[in-house]
N, C-alpha and C positions, 0 to 999 in steps of 0.2 A: 711585235707581240709574240709571246711564246704560247704554244698550244701543247697540252698534255695528252699523250696518247692513252687510250684505255690499255691497261696492262695485258700483255700476252705472255703465255708460258714459254714461248719459243723466242730465242734471240732474233730480233728483227733485222731483216736484210731488205735491201731495195727490191721491190716487186713491181712488175708491170700490171698493177691492179688499179682499177678506177671504179667510180660509181656515178650513176645519174644523180645530180644534185638533189632533186626532189625526193629521192628514195629514202633519205634520212629524216624526212618530215612525215607529214600525214597525207593520206590519199583517200579518194572517194571510190565507192563502187556504184552499182546501179541503184542502190536503195538508200544509201546514206552518204551525205556530202563529205563528212569526215568523222572519224572515230577518235580523233585527238586534236590537240591544239594546232593552229597554223604557225608557220615560222617565216620570218623575213628572209630575204636573200642572204643577208649577212649572217643570220643565225644558222642557216643551212650550211654555209661554208664552214662555220666554226664547228658544227657537228661533224661534218665530213673529216675535218682536220684531226679529230680525236679517234678515228677508227684505225686500228692497227693495219699495217701493210699497204694502205692506200697511198699512192703517190700522184694520182690524177683525179680529174673530175670531168664528166660529160655533161653538157648543157643542152636542154631543149629550148629552142628559141620561141617561147611563147611571147605574145605581145607584152605581157607584164615584165618578163625578164629583159626583153630588149629595151623597154622603157627604163629599166634599172641597170643599164649597161655599165655606167660608171662605178656602181657598187661591185659588179662582177669583176671589173678590171682591178679595183682596189683590193678585193678579197683574194684574188689570184696572187697578187703580190704579197699580201700579208701572210697567207697560209703557206705559200710555196707550192701549192698544188698545180700540176700541169694541166692545161686544157687539152683534153684528148680528142674530143669530137664535139661538133655542134650539130644537133639534130634539127632539121627544118620542120616547122609545123605545117605539114600537108594533110592533117587529119582531124584537127580539133576546131575547125571553123566551118560555119554553115556553107560557105561558098564551095567547099570541096564535096558536097553531098553526092554529086554524081561523078566524082573523080577529080583528081588534081591534074596530073599529066595526061589523063585519058578522058577528061570531061568533054562532052559534045560541044561545049561552049568554048570557042576559040580564045576569048578574053580570059577565061578561067585558066586555060592551059598556059597562056602567056604569063599569067600571074604566078603559076607554079614555078616556071622557069626563072622569073625575076626574083621571086622569094629565095630561090636557091642561090642565085648570083649574089644577093645581099648577104646571105649566110656565108658565102665564100669570102666576101669582103670583111665581114666581122671576124671570121677565122684568121685571116691574114693579119688583122690588127693585133691579135693576141698570140701570134706565133703558133697557131694551131693549123695543121696541114690536112685535117680530115673533116668532111661534112657527111653526115649520115642522112639518108633518105629512107623513111619507112612509108611506102605507098599504100597505107592501109585502106584508103578510100578508093584506090584504083582497082576496080573489080566489078562485081555485079551480084544481084540477089535472086533474080528470077530467070526462068527460061524465056528465051526470045527477048531478053532485055539488052543484050550487048552485041556489038560487032567485034568479035574476038580478034580478027586480023587487024582491022583499022586502028583499034584502040591500043593494041600493042605497038603498032607503028608510031602512033602519036607519042607513046611513052618513050620509046627508044630515041625518037627525034628530039624530044624535050631534054632528056638526060644528056644526050650528045652535045646539044647546044650549051648546056651548063658546063660540061667538062671542058669544052673548048674555050670558055670564058677565061679560065685561069688554070693552066696545066700544072701549076705548082701546088694546087689544092686537089687532094684526092676526094672522090665521091664514092661512098660505099652504100650499096643498096641492101636493105634489110628485108628478107623475104619471110612470108608467113602464110599458112594455108587459108586462114579466115580471120575475121574480125578487124575492123568493124563490118566490112562486107562479108556476106556469106561465102563468097569465093573471091579470093584475091588473085590478081594476075601473076604476081611474083609469089607463087605458092609452094615451091620446093627448090631443092638445090639444082636439079637438072634444068628446070625452066629458067632459073636465074643465070646459069651458065650460058644458055641460049641467048637470053636478052643481052648479056655482056658481050657476046660475040657480035650481035647485031649493032650494038652501040659502037664497038670498035675503038674505044679510047683507052689508052694505057693507064690513065688516072681514074678509071672506073673499075670498081671491084665489088665485093660482097661483104655484108655483115652476117656472120653466122650467130644467130641467137639460139642458145642451147634449148630453151623451152619451145621455141618455134619449130625446131627440128623434131623434138619429141611429139609436139602436137600434130605434125605432118606424118607421123608414123615412120620417120626416117631414123637412121642410126647417126648420132652426133659425130662419132669417130669416122664413119664412112663419109659423111658430109665434108669433114676436113680433108680427107683423102681426095675426094672428087674435085674440090675447089683447088687443091694443089696440082693434081694430075692434069686438069684441063685449063692450064694457063696461069697457075699461081695467083688465084683470084681473091684469096682471103685477106681482106684489109682490116677487119675488126671483129671482135668476139664479144657477145653479151652472154652473161651467165646467170642462171637461176635454176629452177626445177619445177616440175608439175607432174600430174598424174596421167598425162597424155590425152586427157579429155578436153582440156581448156588451157589457155595460157595463164596458169595460176600465178606465175612469178613468185615461187616459194624460195626459201633459203637454199642456197647451193648445197647439193649433196644430200638433201633431206629425204629424197625419194629414190633417185637413180644413182646411188653411190657407186656401184660397180661400173656403170656405164661412164661415169666421170673418169675412172681410172684409164679406160681405153681412149676416151676423148683427149685427155691430157697427154697420153702417150703419143697419139697421132699429131697433136700440136707440136710436141718436141721433135718427133721424127721428121716432120715436114719443115722444121726450122721456122715456125711461126714466131716472130719476135715483137709482135704488136702487143697492145694492151688487152686485158680481159676486164670488161666492165660489168660490175654487178648491176643487174637490171631486175629489180623485184618490187612487188607491191605489198608491203607489210600493213595490211588494212587495220588489224586489231592490235598488232604488236608495236612497240616503240621502234620507229624507223631506224634510228641509229643502232639500237641493240640488235635488230634483225640483220642489218648490213654487217655489223661486227661479226656476227655468227657466220655469215657467208664468207667473210674474209678469212676467218679462222679455219673453216672447212676447206676452203680453196688452198690455203697455205699447207695444211696437213696433206691433202690429196696430192698436190703438186710435189711436195717433198717426198712422198712415197714413190712416185713415178721417177723422180730425179735420182733416187737412190737405187732404183732397180737396175738390173743388167739389161741395158737397152739392146745390145747385140744378142743376148740370150733370148729376148722377146722376139726379135726378128727371126731367129732360128726356130723358135716355137711356132710362129705363124706358118712357116713352111710345112710343118708336120700336120697342121690342121686338126689337132687332137683336142677334142672338147674336154676330156678329163684332165689332160695336162693343163689346159687353160684355167679350168676351175681350181686346180691345185695351186697354180701360180697366183691367182687372185686371193685365195684364202691365205697363203703364206705372206703375200704382200700386205694384206690388211691386219693380220694377226701375227706379225713377226715375233718370233721367240715363244709363241704360245701354241704352235701347231706344227705338225710334221708333214 
């Protein structure tokens, strides 16, 4: 079957861009179950296939999607989209309410590990080598509620067991300061590096979510540099935008455009060659249109950085001159329009 891409003004080249399948559909917030129509798995794949520049798709292993796995396999074949990552559902079921890998209940912790292993098996079936874990329920809400040392040990032990199950499948840990817990254990770049050191498995790394880094008052570019400097830990990237107050999951570049330039430069400088996955929640917008806009922004911003003098940027950083840096960004964004 042939799929028609939404027309783009730029000649299309192969990009390492992906999107979470559900992001081209409709989503709920705390107050409204959905602002638009719902879509079947097949319809979501067809919508992804029309977005320019996307060559891959990330899948969240909800019970509904797992039950529809044959459709997933068929649509991967029909659309030619690559499966980039399978994200395990350690966050949307009541059994995780006191944590998945850090639950005080041993059986729940075992379930978190077993669910991860099943995800690794499904990934192997579709020639996907990456499983994403977002431990959003692993944390705490109140003072004197958590054993900070023990629960982090349980977390490292559980992830290590999963990593050892199949060393050909990589596991990427996605960190975030808060939500759904008020305080998450994997809450920033440095803490994630410490946890990865404790886990000690080569097939375990990090997912850097651009919006999560902003929410944690970190620099996205510096986070890339840290993950590279301390063991080359960056396995996957999620892209979106927000106002630093919440994980808004807005269109790429719609708020922090200039920071995206530095972020993309450091991805290039550290030779990151993985995928960038659009991870956004277009509550009121048409999901496919919002994802298309993100893909267009990402392509433009990445093209600007690719065309820049990378050696010249390295020399500029040595001088640590803020005015020179401002002039560089202005010229990069408004090429031919400014001096």
